[in-house]
N, C-alpha and C positions, 0 to 999 in steps of 0.2 A: 686662311692664311694665315689667324689666330689658331685653328682650329691642329692645323699641322706641325707648330707649332710647341700647340702644349702638346702632341703626339711621342715631342722629342722630348724624352725627359730622361733616359739614359745619358749618365758620364764615364768618364774611362774608367772611374773606378768600378763600375758597375758591370762594365763590360769585363774588365779585370777579376772582379770574385766569380761572377758568374760563370765563365771559361774553367777559373782554377776547380772550382764543384764538379764542372761536368768531365772534364779532361783527365784528372789526378788521384789517385788512391796510395797508400802504404802498398799494397801488392806489386807497382808499378816499380818501387824503389828494390824492393826484397827481394823479388825475381830478377831483376837486372844484377843485383851486387850477388845473386845465387851463378850466373854466367860468368860475372867478368870480376868476381873482388870488388876489391878499391879500387883497382884502373877504371870501373865507371863512372869514376866522379868525369876523369877527362873524356870519357865517353859521353856523357848527359851534357856539356859542354860544346862541346861538339855538334851532337844532335840537336840542340836547342838554336846554334848560331846557322846550321847549314840547311837544317831543314824544317824546325818547327815554327821559327818565326816566317821564313816565307810561305810556308803555305797558311798559317791564321791569316795572311796580311792578301793573300790570291784570296778563300773563303769569304775573307771583307769585302773584296770587290764585287765577284760571283752574286753573294747576299744582295748588294746596294742592283746592282746588276739587272735584278732580277726577284723584285723586293713583292711582287705579289705571287710568286710561286711558290712561297714559304716558306725557301731554303731547303727542298729536296735535290737533291742530284740530280734525280732523273729527269725531273725540271730542266734545269739549266742545258743536261745535254738534248732533249728536244727542242728549245728554242733555238740551240746553238747547232742544228744539226736534224735528225729526224725520227722518228718514233719508233723506228725498229732500233737504232741506237737507245735512245729512251730505256725500251726495255729490257734491253739488257744491262745497263745502270740499274733498271731499278730489279731486276731479277739478282745482279751482283749483293747489292745491297741486301736481298732477303737470304740468301743461299747462305753469305758468310755467317750467317747467325747459328749455321749448325751445329759448326764445331760447339759455339759458346754452349749453346742450349745443352750439349753432352756431357758438359762437364759440371754447368752449376749444381745436379744432385751428391756428384766426390765431395763438392766445396760446403755441401750443406753438412755431407756425412763427416767430415772432420772438422768441422764447428760445433759438432752434437759432440762427439767423440773426446773433443777438448773441453764443453762442458760439463758435460758428467761423468771423464774420467779425467780429465785433468792432466794429461799428457798424450804427448804425440803415437803411442803406441798403436795403433788403428792403420796408420796409412803404409808401417814397416810388419806387421803382420796377417793383414785383412788379406785373404784372396782374391783377386783379380775377378775371377769371375762371381764370386758370390755378390761383391760390390759393386758390378756392373749389374748384377740381375736385384738388386737394388736399387741401383742409379732408375733403369729402366722402368720401375715401378713408380718411384718418384719421381720420375720425367712425367710419364701415362697421366697421374693423377692429377701433375697441374696441366695438361692439359687439357684433363675435365674440367677443371677449374676455372680455365682460362677463357672455356669454352660459355662457362655460364656470368663470363662478367667479370673485370677485371678492376673495377672503381677502389675498392676495400685496401686488394696489394698496391695499386697504384699507389695510393694514400701513405699504406706501410713505407711505401720504398721510399717516396722522399720524405719521411720525419728517419729512415735509416741510412738515407744517405748523407744526410747531414750529421746524423751521429756518426757516420764509418768518417766523415772529413774532421770532424773532432776529435777520433781517435786516431788520425793519423799524423794532428796539429799535435795533439799529448805524447805521442809514441816519441816528437823527433826534440822536443823538447825534453821530456824525461832520460832518452838517450844521451840526448849532448850534455846535459846536466849532471847525472848520472854520476861520474867518476870524481867531479868535482865537490859534490854535497855528500854523497855516501864513502869514497875514498874506495869503490871497487876496483880492480886492479882490468887495466885495459887487455880484452881481446887479442887483438893484433898487433905485434911489434913492430916498432920502425914507422909509427904514423906519422912519423913527424919529418919519414926521407919522402923527397922529393922521388924519388922513382918505385916506390909504391902506388902510386898514381899515372903513371905512364904506361899504354896496357901496351901489347905486343901485338902489333899488330900483322899478326900470321893469318892462314884460312881459319887456323879453329875462331880468331876472333870477329871476324868476317860474316861465317856463322850465327854471331849470336846478337849481329844488328836486326835483327827481325823484330824480336824484344822492344827493343828498343824504338821500334817504329810503332810497334802495337801499342807504345806505352803513352806516346805522345799523341794519336790520332783520334778522330774524332771530331775537331774542334768546327765542323759544318755544322756540327746544331748551333753552333753561335749565329748564325748567316742572317738569321731573321731580324737580330737585331742592331744591323747594321741601320737600317734607316727610322731605328727611335732612339739612336743615338744623337745628342746634341752636338752640332761641329762636326759631324760623321767624316771630313775630310781630312780631318787634326786627332780628334778624340779617339778615333775608333783606332786607330793603328797605335796609340799609343797607349790604349787599355790594351790591345793585342802583345804589344811589348812589355808593360809589364807584370801581363799574365807568365809571358815565357819568362823573365826574371826571378815572378815567382818559384814556378813548376820547376827553373834550374835551382834557385835555394832550397826548397823544400827535398830535391831530388839531392841536392847535394849535401846536407846537413840528415837527411835520413841515412844518408850511405853512410858516412860517419857515424853515425848514430850506430848502425847494423856493426860496422868495424870495429866497434867499441865492445860490443857484447857478443860478434861471432869473429873468430879468428879468420880473415880471408885469405890465408896460405893455407888451412886448412877446412875448407867450407863443406857441413854437413849435406849430406846427400837429399835429405829430407828439406830441406834448407824451404824451397819453393812451397811445400806445401805445409810445414809447421811450422817454419821461420820466426813470423809475425807472434804466432803465438809465444815461445819458448823466450822471443824477446819481450814481451808485455808480463810473461810468468819471471821472469830474470829480473826486469823492472821494479816488480812486483814484491820479489823477495827485498828487492835492495829498499825500496821504501818502505820495507814493511808492513803492506798491506795484502800478502799473501797472492792468491790468486785473482785477486779483486777484478784485475785488468785485465784479464784473459779471460773471467768471464764476462766483463761490457762487451769486449771486442768478440766472443763468439756470439754472443747475443744476437750483437749489431750483422753481422756478416751473414749469420743462417736469417735474418728477416731479409737484410739486404740483397741475399741471394736468391730465395725465393719469390721477390715482389721483380727480381728483376727474371726468372724463370718465367713466369706468368706472361708478363709485360710485351716478353720477347718472344712469344709464343705468338705473342697475338699483333704488336705492332710494327713491324716489317714487313707481315704478310698482308695487313692493311695499305699499306705504298705498297706494295707490290703491285694488287688487285687493283689499286687504286690509279695509281697513277699510269699504270703502265697501256698500251695499247692494247684493246681485249683482242683485235684481229691476232694478236699474237700469244693468247693464255685460252686454250680451251675452255669452252663455256661449261665443263664440269666443275674446273675449278674457283669457276665465280656464285656455286650454288651456296644457299647462303640460309640456316633456318632461322628459327621465329624472331630470336635472338640477336639476330642479323649477324651470324659467323658465318665466316667461309667455310662451314664444317669438311669438304672435302680440301678447302689446303690446310685446316689442320690434320688429315690425314696422310698427307703429302709431309707435311714435316714430322708428321710421325712415325712416318717408314724410314725418313731419312736420318732423322735422330736415333731411332732404335737400332740400326746398321752401324752406325758410329757408336755407338753404345756397346753391344757387344762382340761385332768382329773381333779389334783390337784385344780385349779381353782372351782370346784363343792364341794371339800370338804371343804376347807379353807377360809373362811367367811372376814381376814382380809389380804392386801395386805401385808402390812410390814410382817407377819409370814411368806406369801407365796412365800415372797421374802428370809426371813432367812431362809426357810425349803429348799428352792432349792439350795444354798450356804452350807447348811449341806449335801446334796443329793449329793452336787459334790465331800464333803468331806470326804465321803463315798467310793463315786465309783470311782473316780478319783486316790487313792493310789491302787487300784486293780491289775494294771498295773504295779505298785512296785513291785509286788509277785514274776515278772518272773525273772526281774532283779536279787532277793537275790537266786531265786530258781538256773536261771543261773550259778548265781554265787559258788552255794554249787554245782550243776554239776560239774563248774571248777575245784575246789578245789578237785574232788573225780578223775580226768584225770589228774593231772598235769603234769606227765611224755608226754602225748600226746600234750599238750596245753603250750608252752614257749609264754611271753611274757616277752618285756623288762621290764615293770614294774611289781613287786610286791608285793600286800598289805601287805599279812605277806606270808613269805615259808612255816611255815606248814600248811600243809594241815587240820588237824583237827582243829586248831586253829582257820585257814581261817572259814569252815566249820562251826563252833560255831557262826562267826560272822555272817554270812549267814543264817543261823539256828534264831539266835536271831533277825536279823533286819524282817525277814519275819515275827518271830510272832507276835513282836510288830506293826506292820503293819494290820494283819490280826486285831490282839484283838483292834487296833486305828480303825479300818471298823466297828466293829459290834459291840460296844458299842457306836461307833458312830450315828449309828441306833437309841438311846431315844433321840428322842423330845428334841427340847432345851427350849422350851416355859413351860409355869405353867400349871400342868396340871390342877388344881383347873380352873383356866381361863374360859379355852374351854376344858370339857372335852372330847367329841365328835371331835374334830378339835385335838387333843393329839392323841389318838389314828386312827383318820385316817391319819396323817403323820407318826408313826409309821407300820401302815400298809404298806404307800407306799417306807419306809424305808428299808422295809424286800422285798417288793414285787420290788419291781423296779430292784435290783441287780441279783435276782435269775433268773428274768425274762431274763433279758438281758445276760446274763451266757446261759438260757437256749436254746436262741436265737442258740446261739454259738453252742450248742451240735447239734441242730437240724437242720440244714443248711449242715451237711457232709450225711447225712440221705439223706435230697430231691437231694445233690448232687449227690450220689450214683445211684437213681432211674430215675431222668430227663438227667442226662449228657448219663446213655449209650442210652437212650429212643432217645435223638439226634444223638448219633453217630452211631444207626443203621438206622436213616433216610438218 
């Protein structure tokens, strides 16, 4: 009894802080401001209330109901349905990292260009084919490094994660205070006009929701801590609500800060790639410290991206091969080298990511458009894994008598199912409309259609491969067993 009590050492503030560092970052603010301008302030409030809070509380109940599963989505699906669905959940969790891995080399190169050149000319002048060729070399180098072990990079990633969090907070504090301390001119006119913050709810607006969903996703990583929380039924939801408030305040204040530095009515095309650096450069000049903030952010972003690249090559693959039923995975993928690395799994990862690095450069002729497209592709593909969280929650609501938990989001199974269905629908809706390219079609029609084709083909191809593997496994595994 005492051991169980002692184990429940997390309090609501621990949960809130842990969740905040897990799901939030400065780029979430920059990317969504680039899509919507200061109208994103209203969008942040809506997405927090209608999506993020229910999402985190559903995750809390799932984590509490399956505390022995370690919080893995595929484990939840397996307990609630069958091994085949669990395999597809594990596959989705792994395969959505392919676009994520494809963009990390780009981010590293942008960071290094700001570190050594002190400006954003790289993203404007570089050849897409040259950059993607260099991205491929960087990626393959990290595949090799990951095959040797990721412990050092993991530790560096933790340090860089804390530093990135600190830089995000520093940006908000300096950005909001700069006009009052240094008397610089506010870039966006009419910041006191309420109409500046009201989105135009048209088709173009709804194509940008996927980036908001992408920004607030990932709270399932906190689920293992539900049962380590003291008085979980009260303190966990309180921590999640405080987390939502913290994220909302950071998003809103961050958007205000960018609006003071960048004119919301004339958003630069390269804001997603260069926005954070330009903002830190502006603040550095305003506070008379030159490029100090730029250098700090560039170094932090480079280390964090490098660590995330190496870790994300290995960790999702381990989850796929470790959690999924082996009869759905060809035995060749399970082969390990002397360091315990699934070497053929690494090769599959390398092939898929290499295709996604090179093919887009053949049809997207401007580097900034390529950078923005790949970031948008991430916002389409990555939320696909959240669909399994909501499906698991809906299945849990139908089996409440069988799976008890210390913490309940809602006690009525029908209301709970409704929340899960709503979140599932909103995520799917955002992913589908997010496929529409964000560039102006009139500027380069062929590039627009090429991007649309890739946005549709890529998720379908990634899902289709997951459907094909069990058939390959059924044939090859039996042949191997006979040998």
